[in-house]
N, C-alpha and C positions, 0 to 999 in steps of 0.2 A: 687189215686195213686199205680202206681205200683211201683214195686220194680227194675228195671230198672231205672221209669222216678226220682223216687228220686235218686238213684246213677248219671245218669245225672247231676242235679238239686246240686245235692249236688257239682260233679267235676266243674259244669262252677262258684260254688260259692268259691271253692278254687283257680279255674285260675283267674275268677278275684281279691279276694288279694294276687296273686301272681305276675297279670300284674300291680298294685298296689305298692307290695313291690319292682316291677324291677321300674318303676314310679324313685320311692325316691330314690331308691338308683341311678339312674338318675341323681337329682336333688342335692344330698351327689356331686357329680364330681361333677355339675355341679358347687355347690356350693362352694365345697373343687378349683375348677381351679378360680375365680374368685378369693376368699382371698389369693391363692395363685400369682395374675398378680397381687391385691392391694396393698401385700408383700412386694412386687419383686421392687416394681417401688417407692416404699415408699422412699426403703437402696437406689435405685438410687439414686435416687433422695435428699436424704444424703450424701451420698456416694459423689454422683461429688459439694454439695457445700462443703464438705470439702474439695473439689479437688480444689476449689475456695479458700477456706480460706488457704492453700496451697501453691499453685501461689499466693496472693496478702498477705502472710509473706515473701516467697522466693522473690518476688519482692520487696518489703521492706526491705528489707537486701542487695538487691544490692543497692542498689542507696545508700540505707545510709554506704556500705563498699565503695563504690564508692563511694560515696564527704571526705572518710576515703583519701580513694586513693592518689585523686585530691591533698589536702590541704596538704597531706607528700611529692607528689612529687614537689610543691613546695617549698618546706621546705628543701626539700631535694638537689634540684637545685641549691639552693641558699649557701646550702652547699656546695657544688660543686663548687661552685665560686670559694666562702670564699680557702676555700683547694684550692684554683690550682692560688689565688691571690699570698695565702704563698711559694707554691710550684714555681712562676717567681718572688720569691723576692727575693730566699733559692742562686736561678741562681745568681740569680744576684751579693747574695753578696759573693758565688763561685767564683765567674768571678774579682771579686774588692782583693778577701782574694790572687785571683792567680796575677794581677797587681799588686795589693801591694807588692807582696815579688821581682817582679820582677821592684821596686823604680817609678811603675806609680804613678799618685797623686792619691788621694781618690776621686772618682766621687759620692755615693750614700751620700745626707743625715739625717743628726738622723731625721729631720720632715720628710721626709717620710718612712722612717722603724717605726717611734711615730705611725706614721696616718693608716698606712698596720695594725697597729697589732693591736688597735683604732677599726678599721671596721671590722676584722677581731675574732677580741672577740668574745667569744663560748656563753657569758654571754645576749648580741644580737641580737641572736635568742629566743624565746619566742615560747611554743607551749599553742597554744587553751586553757590549762586543763579546765579553768572553763565551758566553751559550751562542750566538750568530756562527763564530769559529766552531764551536764543535756540531753544529751544524752544519756546515760547509763541506768539513771534515768526512762527519757521514757520508755527505753525499758527496764526496770526496772516493771515499768508500769504497760507497757502491759501484761507482763505472769502474773501481780495479777493476773490483773483483766481475760489472759485465764483463772488461773486457778483457781480464784472463779467461774469461770461458767459450768464448762466441770468437774467429764461425766456429760454431760445434760440430760441423762436416769435420775442421782439422784435428778439434777441438776430438773427437771420436777415431778421425783415422794415426791422430797420435798414439792410440792405445796400442793398437796398431802394432803399431811399431816394430820389425826387427831390424835383428844383427847382424849386418850383411860383413862378409870378411869376403876379397874375392882371390880367387882361388893362380897363382902363382900358375902352377903347371898349366894351366889352361890360353896360359896371353897370349898376342901372335908376340915375335920377338923384336919386337920391335919397339915395344910396349914394357919399360920399366914398373914395377911394383912395387908398393911399400912397404917395409918388415913386416904392418900391420897390417894390409891386405885391405887401406883403405882410399891406398887413391892410386890413380894409372897412370901416367904421365910418359908419351911420344917423344921416342931420339931418331934422329936419324939415323945412329948405330943399329944395325942387325947383329943381336946380342949373341953367344956365343952359349946358349941354353939345347936342353936334350928335348931330339923330337920326335916327342906321346903324342900318343894317339889325339890323347886329349887337347891337344896344343891345338891354335890358328895360327894359321900356315898365310895364309892370305890379306886375308881382309882384322883389322886392327879390333880385336875384342880378343874381352875374357869378364869368364863368369861367373861366378856367387862357389863357394866351394862348401859349400852345406846348400839345397835347393829344401820344398817345401810342397805338400801336396794336402792337404786341410789346413782351416779357419781361413782366415784372414792374415796378408802383411800391406803395411805401408812402408814407405822407402822415400829418403832423401834423398839427391846428389845436386854435389856446389858445380855450381858452370858457371861463374862469374868470371869474367873478363873470358870467355871461349868462343869464337865464333865458328865451328866446328864440331857438334856431338853427337852421336846416338847414343839412346841408354834403353828400356823395356825387358823384358822377360824371356824366359826359354824354354826351349823341353834342351836337353841333354842330350837329343837324338841333331840335337843342329848340325849338318858339315862339319865339315875344319878344314877339309885340305881341297884347292885344288880353288882352279879360278871363275866356280856358278856362284851366282847371284845367293842363291838358297842361302849362301855361311852367312848371308849381311845377316844385322840383324829387320824381323820385320817383310825381309821377300821371300823365305817360305810358312808356308805353314807352321812352322813349329816354333815362329819369336813372331814379340809384336815391340813394336818401338813406336819414339819419335824421332823425330834425324830434326835437327836444327842447324843451319846452313848460313855463315852471310847477313840472317837479319827475318830469314825462311825459315817456317818450321812447315815440316812433315812426317802423320802419323803411317805408318807400313804395319800392314802382317799382310801373308799365303801373296806375298807381290803385287798388291794395288795397293797406291796410294791412295792419300789424302790427303788434302791438299787443305792447308788453316791459315784461309786471306786474312781473316781478319784479325791473328797475331804478330801480321808481318812486321817490323821493327821494335815491336817490343822485345825486351828481354828481363829475365828474371835471375836474384842472384841464387836461385834455389829448381831445382824440382821434383815433383814426391808423384810417385805412382803404386797405386794402390793396386791390391793384386787380393778375389775376394772368388775361395771355390766353389760357396754354396751356391755365388748367383755367378760366375765363370762369366768375372769384368778382369778387365784391364783399362782400369780409367789412371789417365799423366794429368797432371794441376802444377803450374804456375807457386810453389810451397808460397811465394814471396808474400804474396796477394790473396792465395788461394783460386785462382785464378779456373776454371775448367781448358783442360786441354783438348785430350780428346779420348774418349772413350770406346771398347772395345769389351763385348759381348762371344765367349768364348759360348756359352747355353754351359758343354758340358766337358770341362779338365781333362786330359788323356793320360797326363805322365806327370811325373813333377817337375816343377817352374825351381831352372832358376833366374838371378840378380845375373843382367848384362850390362855391360855397359862397352861404350866408344871412344874412346877419348880423338880419336879423329888422327886428319898430318896436320905439318908446320901447316898448312892452310898461308904457303908463302907472307910466312914468321909474322903472325895474328895467334899464331894457333896455338906456344906452348904449354897456353899454364894447363894442370895436371886436373884431370874431373877428380872430385871424391864426395868421399860414399861420408854422409852425414849420419850426427843421433841422430832422427826423427823425430824420440822424443821431449827433446828440447831444440824444440828447433826457430828461425829465424826470426823474431817480431813481423805481426801481419806493417801494415802497412797501410 
């Protein structure tokens, strides 16, 4: 085969590769358009349902207030009639006083005056306060029910709540893991623990005992009172030894995390940092992590107020995922408090 034929064959090969990549780009663009269309459709359906709920509540409010107005108008009419009765009687009494001064006979009887006073006694006109209290109670119960169901995103996440137990066999020797495996605490003392292959020996990490590889999971961590922490998800292949930054959460392609340090938040994956300036200075009691295997998503939220922090899309996860936490070092004496895994199915109330 001549050099010209070799070159032609190579060019044809490159062209086929280029055509294949161009076709892939078209497929990706089509997929992007499909996802955009489906996402917008879901958003529109949800928006309409919220509008329907608002209309239902507005209509119910109108009905309730109209009924109260109707009852009030009836009572008001009676009050006006009674006031008018009294007014007419005062006019007659004025006339009688005038007549009496002129020597005329007294006409109005004591009985009529007594009957009018009895008829117009304010104590004979009552509100149905018991019914009003019942109506207010029903309204309060409706409000409490609505509050118990919102934010709906949080309610949905809670149905995915995972039972997370930290694996002490993976914990850095300067971490103390509680007997129940639900908290990690930094200590200055290097503990006498077995140096196993699964144990982190440089970064202050610990991962969950069990992993998951399907469905959806949500978990929450109590970070109150801390000035430094990292938490997220990782494949079991994350490096455990040595000084390479890949063993830090989010620094390699094996893990995803959000880091908090002295008031600043940074999201990490694959060594790429995503600063979150809009969250600067905000403090949350709990941080939630939601993972969807079907969606390839890792989402972080400030669980106190269901504030989105950051969301990663991996597309497709390629291995089992484990929950991971780093309670951080002492940070000049400000970060001794434990980081604690919470029961995400019964999370703290939204503020």
